C-alpha positions in Angstrom: -124.2 -83.2 -13.1 -121.7 -81.0 -14.9 -119.2 -83.0 -16.9 -116.1 -81.5 -18.3 -112.9 -82.6 -19.9 -109.2 -82.1 -19.9 -107.0 -80.0 -22.2 -107.0 -82.6 -25.0 -110.3 -81.3 -26.4 -108.7 -78.0 -27.1 -106.1 -79.4 -29.5 -106.7 -80.6 -33.0 -105.5 -84.1 -32.1 -107.5 -85.8 -29.3 -105.9 -87.9 -26.7 -106.9 -91.6 -26.7 -106.5 -92.4 -23.0 -106.2 -90.6 -19.7 -104.8 -91.8 -16.4 -105.3 -90.5 -12.9 -103.1 -91.6 -10.0 -104.2 -90.8 -6.4 -101.5 -89.5 -4.0 -103.7 -87.8 -1.4 -107.4 -88.5 -1.0 -109.9 -86.2 0.7 -111.9 -87.5 3.6 -115.0 -86.0 2.0 -115.9 -85.3 -1.6 -113.5 -85.4 -4.6 -114.9 -88.5 -6.3 -114.6 -88.7 -10.1 -117.7 -89.5 -12.1 -117.4 -91.2 -15.5 -120.1 -91.4 -18.1 -120.0 -94.1 -20.8 -120.6 -92.2 -24.0 -120.4 -95.3 -26.2 -123.3 -97.1 -24.4 -125.2 -93.8 -24.3 -124.8 -93.4 -28.1 -125.9 -97.0 -28.7 -129.1 -96.4 -26.7 -130.1 -93.2 -28.5 -133.6 -93.3 -30.2 -133.0 -94.3 -33.9 -133.6 -90.8 -35.4 -131.0 -89.1 -33.2 -127.8 -90.6 -34.6 -128.9 -89.7 -38.1 -129.5 -86.1 -37.0 -126.1 -85.7 -35.2 -123.8 -87.8 -37.5 -122.3 -84.8 -39.4 -122.4 -82.2 -36.6 -119.2 -80.6 -35.5 -119.0 -78.9 -32.1 -116.8 -75.9 -31.1 -114.7 -76.7 -28.0 -113.7 -73.5 -26.2 -110.9 -73.2 -23.6 -112.1 -69.6 -23.0 -115.6 -70.8 -22.1 -114.2 -73.5 -19.8 -112.1 -70.9 -18.0 -115.0 -68.5 -17.6 -117.4 -71.2 -16.3 -114.7 -72.4 -13.8 -114.2 -68.9 -12.6 -117.9 -68.3 -12.1 -118.3 -71.6 -10.2 -115.3 -71.0 -7.9 -115.5 -67.3 -7.0 -113.1 -66.0 -9.6 -110.5 -68.8 -9.7 -109.9 -71.1 -12.7 -107.4 -73.9 -13.3 -107.0 -72.8 -17.0 -103.5 -71.5 -17.6 -102.8 -69.3 -20.5 -99.8 -71.3 -21.8 -100.0 -73.2 -25.1 -103.8 -73.4 -25.2 -104.2 -69.7 -25.3 -103.0 -69.7 -28.9 -106.0 -71.9 -29.9 -109.0 -70.8 -27.9 -111.4 -72.7 -30.1 -111.1 -76.1 -31.8 -113.8 -77.9 -33.8 -114.4 -81.7 -33.3 -117.0 -84.1 -34.5 -120.0 -84.8 -32.1 -119.8 -88.5 -33.0 -116.5 -90.4 -32.9 -115.7 -93.9 -34.1 -113.2 -95.9 -32.0 -110.2 -96.7 -34.3 -109.9 -100.4 -33.4 -113.4 -101.6 -32.3 -115.4 -99.3 -34.5 -117.8 -98.4 -31.7 -119.5 -95.0 -32.0 -119.6 -92.6 -29.1 -120.5 -89.0 -28.3 -117.8 -86.3 -27.7 -119.6 -84.1 -25.2 -118.7 -81.8 -22.4 -121.1 -79.5 -20.6 -118.4 -76.8 -19.8 -116.3 -77.0 -23.0 -118.7 -76.9 -25.9 -119.6 -73.4 -26.8 -121.8 -74.3 -29.7 -122.4 -76.3 -32.8 -120.9 -75.0 -35.9 -124.0 -75.3 -38.1 -126.8 -74.5 -35.7 -128.2 -71.4 -34.2 -127.3 -70.8 -30.5 -130.8 -71.7 -29.1 -131.0 -74.9 -31.2 -127.4 -75.7 -30.3 -128.0 -75.4 -26.6 -131.2 -77.5 -26.7 -129.4 -80.3 -28.5 -126.4 -80.2 -26.2 -128.7 -80.3 -23.1 -130.7 -83.2 -24.5 -127.6 -85.3 -25.3 -125.9 -84.5 -22.0 -129.0 -85.3 -20.0 -129.2 -88.7 -21.8 -125.4 -89.5 -21.5 -125.1 -88.5 -17.9 -128.2 -90.3 -16.7 -128.0 -93.2 -14.2 -127.4 -96.2 -16.4 -124.3 -94.7 -17.9 -122.5 -93.2 -14.9 -120.0 -94.7 -12.5 -118.6 -92.7 -9.5 -115.1 -93.6 -8.3 -114.3 -92.9 -4.6 -110.6 -92.5 -4.5 -108.2 -94.4 -2.2 -104.5 -93.6 -1.9 -102.6 -95.5 -4.7 -105.6 -95.9 -7.0 -104.8 -95.6 -10.7 -107.8 -95.2 -13.1 -107.4 -95.4 -16.8 -110.1 -94.5 -19.3 -110.8 -94.2 -23.0 -110.8 -90.5 -23.5 -112.7 -90.8 -26.8 -115.6 -92.7 -25.2 -115.9 -91.4 -21.7 -116.9 -88.1 -20.1 -115.6 -87.4 -16.6 -115.9 -84.8 -13.8 -114.8 -84.4 -10.2 -117.4 -84.0 -7.5 -117.0 -80.9 -5.3 -114.2 -81.0 -2.7 -113.7 -78.3 0.0 -109.9 -77.8 -0.6 -109.7 -75.5 2.4 -110.6 -78.5 4.6 -109.6 -81.6 2.6 -106.4 -82.1 0.6 -106.6 -83.9 -2.7 -103.7 -84.6 -5.1 -104.0 -86.6 -8.3 -101.4 -86.9 -11.0 -102.7 -87.0 -14.6 -101.2 -88.4 -17.7 -102.6 -88.6 -21.2 -101.8 -90.8 -24.2 -102.1 -89.6 -27.8 
């Protein structure tokens, strides 16, 4: 399962919440899957949080665009716009919720190009290990959209991704809003 994220990861200040509102739903496909990065962090083996506490990851809009293009035959939803000026942003791997104080993982399989302090091979291995754990069965919910659905999630504690949808046969329209 490939989890990605929205444009907030490519800005220095992360968004705290995201909302999706369904206007048109496809007959097949197009579900959104969510992974609970707070529960996943809490369930990590004891040595892992100590190992990753100070790690900072490089989030790359260029990498996301390239991977989207490869996956969709040359098309990408990444627009040059304001994000082109900051193709890479560094964020901590582990976040603390400002109110509750809960710890969570800030991950994204398509957006993190590497870990600032690790060699590429070690960086990839750690990312794969954490993503496999965080996107495993006990932490994932899949939402099947109905017209008029509104889903709101904590952007600092939740990974999300859309399942494939054949847009040539099934229309899908969602409006997205983010809160800083």
